C-alpha positions in Angstrom: -0.6 -49.1 -19.4 -1.7 -52.7 -18.9 -3.0 -53.9 -15.5 0.3 -55.8 -15.1 2.3 -52.7 -15.7 0.2 -50.8 -13.2 0.9 -53.5 -10.6 4.6 -53.2 -11.2 4.4 -49.4 -10.9 2.7 -49.5 -7.4 4.9 -52.4 -6.3 8.0 -50.3 -7.0 6.4 -47.2 -5.4 5.8 -49.1 -2.1 9.5 -49.4 -1.5 9.6 -45.9 -0.1 7.4 -47.0 2.8 9.8 -49.8 3.8 11.7 -48.8 6.9 15.4 -49.6 6.8 16.6 -52.1 9.5 13.1 -53.3 10.2 11.0 -56.4 9.3 8.4 -55.6 6.7 4.9 -57.2 6.6 4.2 -58.7 3.2 0.8 -59.6 1.8 -0.4 -62.0 -0.9 -1.5 -61.8 -4.5 -0.4 -60.8 -8.0 0.2 -57.1 -7.1 2.2 -58.1 -4.0 4.3 -60.4 -6.1 5.5 -57.3 -8.0 6.3 -55.6 -4.6 8.3 -58.7 -3.5 10.3 -58.6 -6.7 11.0 -54.9 -6.1 11.8 -55.6 -2.4 14.6 -58.0 -3.5 16.5 -54.9 -4.8 16.8 -53.5 -1.2 16.9 -56.8 0.7 20.3 -55.8 2.3 18.6 -52.8 3.9 15.9 -54.8 5.9 16.0 -57.6 8.5 13.5 -59.6 6.6 9.7 -60.1 6.2 6.6 -61.6 7.9 4.5 -63.2 5.2 0.7 -63.7 5.1 0.8 -66.9 3.0 2.8 -69.9 2.0 3.0 -68.6 -1.6 4.5 -65.3 -0.6 6.9 -67.0 1.8 8.2 -69.2 -1.0 8.7 -66.2 -3.3 10.5 -64.2 -0.6 12.8 -67.1 0.3 13.5 -67.7 -3.4 14.8 -64.1 -3.7 17.0 -64.5 -0.6 14.7 -62.5 1.8 14.6 -64.0 5.4 11.1 -64.8 6.5 10.1 -64.6 10.2 7.1 -66.3 11.9 4.5 -63.8 13.1 5.1 -65.1 16.6 8.7 -64.0 16.5 7.8 -60.3 16.2 6.0 -57.9 18.5 5.4 -55.1 15.9 5.9 -54.2 12.3 6.5 -50.7 11.1 4.5 -51.4 7.9 2.4 -54.0 6.2 2.1 -53.8 2.4 -0.7 -55.7 0.6 -3.1 -55.5 -2.2 -6.9 -55.3 -2.1 -9.8 -56.7 -4.1 -11.7 -53.4 -3.3 -10.9 -50.3 -1.4 -13.3 -47.4 -0.6 -12.6 -43.7 -0.1 -12.2 -44.2 3.7 -9.5 -47.0 3.3 -11.8 -49.9 4.2 -11.1 -52.9 2.0 -12.4 -56.2 0.8 -9.6 -58.8 0.7 -9.3 -62.6 0.3 -9.4 -63.2 -3.4 -6.2 -65.1 -2.9 -7.7 -67.0 0.1 -5.1 -65.6 2.6 -7.5 -63.2 4.4 -7.0 -64.7 7.9 -3.2 -64.5 7.8 -3.4 -61.1 6.1 -5.5 -59.8 9.0 -3.2 -61.2 11.6 -0.1 -59.6 10.0 -1.9 -56.3 9.4 -2.8 -56.2 13.1 0.9 -56.3 14.0 1.7 -53.3 11.8 1.7 -49.6 12.7 0.8 -48.7 9.1 -1.1 -50.5 6.3 -0.1 -49.5 2.8 -2.5 -50.8 0.2 -1.2 -51.2 -3.4 -3.7 -51.6 -6.1 -4.7 -50.5 -9.6 -7.4 -47.9 -10.1 -10.1 -50.5 -10.9 -10.1 -51.5 -7.2 -11.3 -48.1 -5.9 -15.1 -48.2 -5.3 -17.7 -46.0 -3.7 -19.3 -48.8 -1.7 -17.8 -52.2 -0.9 -19.6 -55.2 -2.4 -18.8 -55.1 -6.1 -16.2 -57.8 -5.7 -17.5 -61.1 -4.1 -16.9 -61.0 -0.4 -14.6 -63.9 0.7 -15.3 -65.4 4.1 -13.1 -68.1 5.6 -15.2 -70.7 7.4 -14.9 -73.9 9.4 -16.2 -76.6 7.0 -18.9 -78.0 9.3 -20.5 -74.5 9.4 -20.6 -73.9 5.7 -24.3 -74.6 5.1 -25.3 -72.5 8.1 -23.1 -69.6 7.0 -24.6 -69.8 3.5 -28.1 -69.6 5.0 -27.2 -66.6 7.2 -25.9 -64.6 4.2 -29.0 -65.5 2.2 -31.1 -64.1 5.0 -29.4 -60.7 4.5 -29.6 -60.7 0.7 -26.3 -62.4 -0.1 -25.7 -65.2 -2.6 -23.0 -67.3 -1.0 -21.2 -70.2 -2.7 -18.2 -72.4 -1.6 -15.1 -71.6 -3.6 -13.8 -74.6 -5.5 -10.5 -75.7 -6.8 -10.3 -78.6 -9.2 -13.9 -79.4 -8.5 -13.5 -79.7 -4.7 -13.8 -77.1 -2.0 -10.6 -75.0 -1.9 -8.6 -75.6 1.3 -6.8 -72.5 2.8 -3.4 -72.5 4.4 -5.3 -72.9 7.7 -7.2 -76.0 6.6 -10.5 -74.1 6.2 -12.9 -73.3 3.3 -13.8 -70.1 1.6 -17.4 -68.9 1.0 -17.7 -66.1 -1.6 -20.7 -63.8 -1.2 -22.3 -61.8 -4.0 -25.1 -59.2 -3.9 -24.1 -57.3 -0.9 -23.7 -53.5 -0.5 -21.5 -52.9 2.6 -22.4 -49.3 3.5 -21.1 -49.6 7.1 -17.9 -51.8 7.0 -17.1 -51.5 10.7 -20.5 -52.7 11.8 -20.6 -55.4 9.1 -17.2 -56.8 10.0 -18.0 -56.8 13.7 -21.4 -58.6 13.3 -20.3 -61.3 10.8 -17.2 -62.0 12.8 -19.4 -63.2 15.6 -21.3 -65.8 13.5 -20.4 -69.3 14.8 -18.1 -71.0 12.2 -16.7 -67.8 10.7 -12.9 -67.7 11.0 -12.4 -64.4 9.2 -14.6 -62.1 7.1 -12.8 -60.4 4.2 -13.9 -56.9 5.2 -10.9 -55.0 6.5 -12.3 -52.1 8.5 -10.5 -52.5 11.9 -7.3 -53.2 9.9 -8.0 -50.5 7.3 -5.4 -48.9 5.1 -3.8 -45.6 6.1 -2.2 -45.2 2.6 -3.3 -46.5 -0.8 -0.9 -46.4 -3.8 -3.2 -46.5 -6.7 -1.8 -47.3 -10.2 -3.4 -45.1 -12.8 -2.7 -44.2 -16.5 -1.2 -41.0 -15.2 1.1 -42.7 -12.7 0.8 -43.5 -9.0 -1.9 -41.7 -7.1 -1.4 -41.6 -3.3 -4.5 -41.7 -1.2 -4.3 -41.2 2.6 -6.9 -42.1 5.2 -7.5 -41.5 8.9 -6.3 -44.3 11.3 -9.0 -46.8 12.2 
């Protein structure tokens, strides 16, 4: 199966985790787009969605799914999103789509995080995929230096030759060369650096379930709660 077909497979499989009559948390990215398309088939069974990006919001609304602001809900039964990497404990690296801050906010509202991904995203140790970090622009150079001091090669993500601007008006620094053996400690420490808005390690908002698209179908991985 192609990677696109695997994404469709897990997007469809995620429907069984959607709770009827509830508002569902919806992430961002190409795999999530497949889930949003599948969600449209049961839109009459849910109240709507809380979205982690402008792009997902537009797609949801175009399919007739009501979108709520995160401030309008106290809790979500489930948040469904992809990952750039996921390890065997459910810790993830996210932010390839530049929506990591809003993704972390929506994930924190949810009782359960269901990750949908293809099997190429499963790793032993986080750090293969460049780590996205959303930063306040005036702190970019300082953040780059701090990563260099711990062995990381950090560069500002560009779009059309200029620094990419997130939905929150900030920049993204992508960091290569890291091996994140202790995701909880790493997320906690980097989150304290002045100028860091959000680090793309999801350890405190880790997945409880991962639906992994494989050549043999969907493999379900389950993890302990954070």
